[in-house]
N, C-alpha and C positions, 0 to 999 in steps of 0.2 A: 504493499499500499504506500509506503514511504517513497519507494522508487517511482511509482506512478505519480505521486504528488509532485515530486521534484521535476518530472518530465513535463507535467502540465503547467507548472509555474514557469519553467524555462520557455515553453512554447508561448505562453501568454505574454511574457516580456518581449519576445521576438515579434509577435503580432502587433503589440502596442508600438514598438519602434518603427515597423514598416508602415503601419497605419498613420502615425503622426508625420512621418516623412512625406507620404503621399498627399496628406492633407495640407502640409506646409507648402508643397509645390502647387496644389490646386488653388489655394488662397492667394498665393503670389501671382498666379496666372489669371486672376479675376480681371476683367476689363475695368478701365477707369483708374484715375490717380487718386489715392486715398487723401493726399494732401488737398486736392481740389474740393473733394467732398467735405472734408473736415473744416477747412478754412473759409469755404465759400467762394463765389465768383470774384470777389474784390481782393483776393489775396495776391500779393506781389510775388515775383519769382524768389526774392530773398526769403520771404516767409515760408514758401513751399520748400526751399532748399533746407532751411532750418528744421522744419518738421521731418523731412526725409532723414536728416542726420539724427534727429532725436529718436525716430522709429528704427533706425539702422537700414533704411531702404537705399542708402547711397553706397553701401558696401556690395561686393560680389555675392551672388546667391550662396555659394559654398561657405563663405564667411558667415552669412546670415544664419544658415541652418546650423552650422557648427556652434555659433554663439548661442542659439536657442537651446540646443541640447546640453551645452555646458551650463547654462543658467538653470535649465530643467533639473539637472542632477543635484543642484543646490537648493531645489524647491522654489525657484524664482520663476514666476510666469510672466514677469514684466509689469508695466504700469499702464493704466488706462490713460489714453491721450487726452481725455477731456478733464477728468478729476484728478489725474496724477496719483490715484490710489492704487495700491497693489492689486493686480488682476486676481490673485489667489483670494484676497479678502472679498472682492466683489462676487466672484463665482461661488465661494463657499457660504456666502450670505443667502444666495438664491437657491442653492442646491437642496437644502432641507425641504423647501416647499414642493419641489418636484419629486423627491424621493417619497415624501408622505403621500402625495397624490397617487403615485404608482403603487405603493404598498397597500393603500386602502382599496384601490381599484382591483388589484389582483387578489387580495384577501377575500373580499365578498364574493368575487367570481368563483374562487376555489371552493368556498364553503357551500356554494349552491351547486356548482357544476359537478363536483366529484360524487356526492350522494345521488344527483340526478342521473349521471352516467352509470353508476352501479345499479340503481333501481331499474333503469331502462334495459340493462343487460340481463338482470334477473327476471324481468317481465317482458321478454322480447316479443315484439309484434303485438303487444297489448295496446289498448286505447291510449294509455298514458305514454307509452313508448312512441307511438305515432304522433301524438300532439307534441311531445317534447322534441321530436325530430323536426317537425315543421317550424316550431318556435325558435329552436336554436340555430337552424339554417338561416332563418330570417335575421336573427341577431348577428350572425357572421356577415351577412350580405350588406347590412346598413353601416355606412362609415361612421366613425365616432364623432366627427364634427357635425354631421347631420343630426345625430342623437342629441348632441350638445345644444344645438340651436332649438330643436323642438322641446327639449326638456326645459330649456331657459324660458321659452315662450309660455309653456303650459304651467309649470310649477312655480316659476318666479314672477312672471308678468301677469298671467291670467289669474291663477289661484292664489298667488302671493303666499305660498306655504314655506318657501325656502329663499335664501338670499341669492341675488343674481350675480354680483361681482365681489371681488376681493378675497382675502384669505381669513378674515376674521381676527378677533383679539381674544387670546386665552384659549384654553384646551377645548371647552365645550363649544364655543362659538366657532373656533376653527374646524371642529369636527362637523358642525352643521354646514359650514361653507364647503366641505369636502363632499357632501352627499351628491349633488348634481354633477360636478366634474368627475367624481369617482364612478358614478353610474354610467356616464357617457363613455368612459374608457373601458370599464369592466364588462359591459353588456355583451360586447363581441367575444370576449374571452370566456364567458359562460358557454357560448356556443362551441368554440374551439375545444375547450377542456372536456365538456360533457360528451361530445362525439368522440374524442380521442379515448377517454376512459371507457366509454361503452364498447368501442371496437376492440381495445385491448382486453377488456374484461370478458368479452365473448370468446376470444381466442384462448385466454387462460382457463376459463371454466370448462373448456372441452379437453383439457389435458388429463393425462393418466393420473397424476397425483391428486387432482380434484375429485376425479371419479372414485379414487380409493378412499378419500376422506368422507365422501358421501356414503360409501358402503359401510363405514364404521358408525353411521348414524349421527354424525356431527350436524348440528343445525346449519341451514343454508346461510344465514347471516354471519355465523361465525367462520364458515369456510370463506366467504367473500372478504370479511374484514381481516382474517388471520393469514390466509393462504393465497388468495387471489389478488387483493388490492396492492400489497407491496410490490408485486411484479407488474400489475397493470398500470401502476402510477409512474413507472420508469419513463415511458415516452412523454408523459406530461411534465415531468421534471426537466427533460431535455428541451422541450418546446418552450418552457418558461425561461430557460436560460438564454436560448436563442432569441426569444420574443422580447427581450429587454430593449432591443433596438426599435422595434415596432412600438413599444410602450413609450419610449422617449419621443419618437416622432409624433405619436398621438398627443402626448402632453404639450407639444408645441402649439398645436391647434387649439387644444382645450384651454390652455393658459391665456391664449389670445382672446377666445370667445368670452371667457368668464373674467377677463382682466385680472388674472391671478399673478402674483409674482412667481418667478421660477426660472430655471435655467433655459427653458424653451423660449420664453419671451425675451430673455437676455440675448440669446443667439440671434433672434430675428432683428432686434434693435442694433446689434453690433454689425451684422452683415449689411443692413441698410445704410449705416454710417461709415462703412469701411474701417471699423475700429479693429485693426488687425490683432493687437494684443488680447482683447476680449474674445474675438472669434477663436483664436488659437487656444486660449485658456479653457473656454467652454467646450470646444471640440475635444481637447485633450482629456478633460474630465469625463465627458460622455463616452469616449472611446475606452477609457479605463473601466468605467462602469460596465459597458457591454462585455468586454473581455473577461472582467472579474465574474460577472454573472454566468457566462458560458463556462468558465473554468469551474466555478462552484457547482453548477448543475452536473458536470462531468464527475466531479469528486463525489457528489451525492449518489450518482448512478453507480459508481465504482464501489461505494460502501454498501449499497443495497443489493448489487449484483456483482460478485467478484469476477465473473467471466469477462466483464468489460475492461478490466485492468490489463488484459493481454492484448488489446487492440491498439495500444499506443506504442 
């Protein structure tokens, strides 16, 4: 297990280094002069040259990327060109809002989808299974930003049951403000996870060791919970690790719709203003989150199923 752990960590570090390099190249290749965007149309050539020097854009590309990685090893993500605050401070101020939104979204989706998928597999082709299939497929098909707009119009504007914008103040107020955006992101995952659990459960329930457990007279619910679910949940763990990128991209739209603070809204504003340090800082943090989530899902799978340790 330790050897597998070290291999996955080394692979994760290599992926992060390659991804950050590619993103650095793509950001520098974006059309338009950032100095012109930041300073406005009345900026003089001297002002633009000074800003280029401040942002390090006057140096060769190789020097720029080497400087960036050198500062990164010391935990320095640079400074915001507007406020002159450290980028790390700005990013990590917004990151908790996005993380709590993602956690709430996926948590309620798992709590509903896993039991629903298990029950549908145990009662295959029943009325509840058929209805659940139609509802979950519909939930998958509807984009999260469409759900967000309609949820906002119905529950916040028309019925006035829930707040429309912001993140709230305090624990309970913040939790109430998470209901609508969390619902908008998580509804699609109810469909994904329940369908995946159902398919995996049907396959596991037809295996020989499950039939043997039934022959001993063990209750069906105990067979599902004790012997089938730990194996059927493995694909779900994998898809959750890979799906962190989809969750982050959904959070970008949801944070804009509900005017919530977060790393998604920060990225949008930074890209529009060509604020390179903020863009690189946010992209770097989100890349690390995605790779870390994927690595963690692989480690959980290796712990639940030792056979996966031999595949790396």
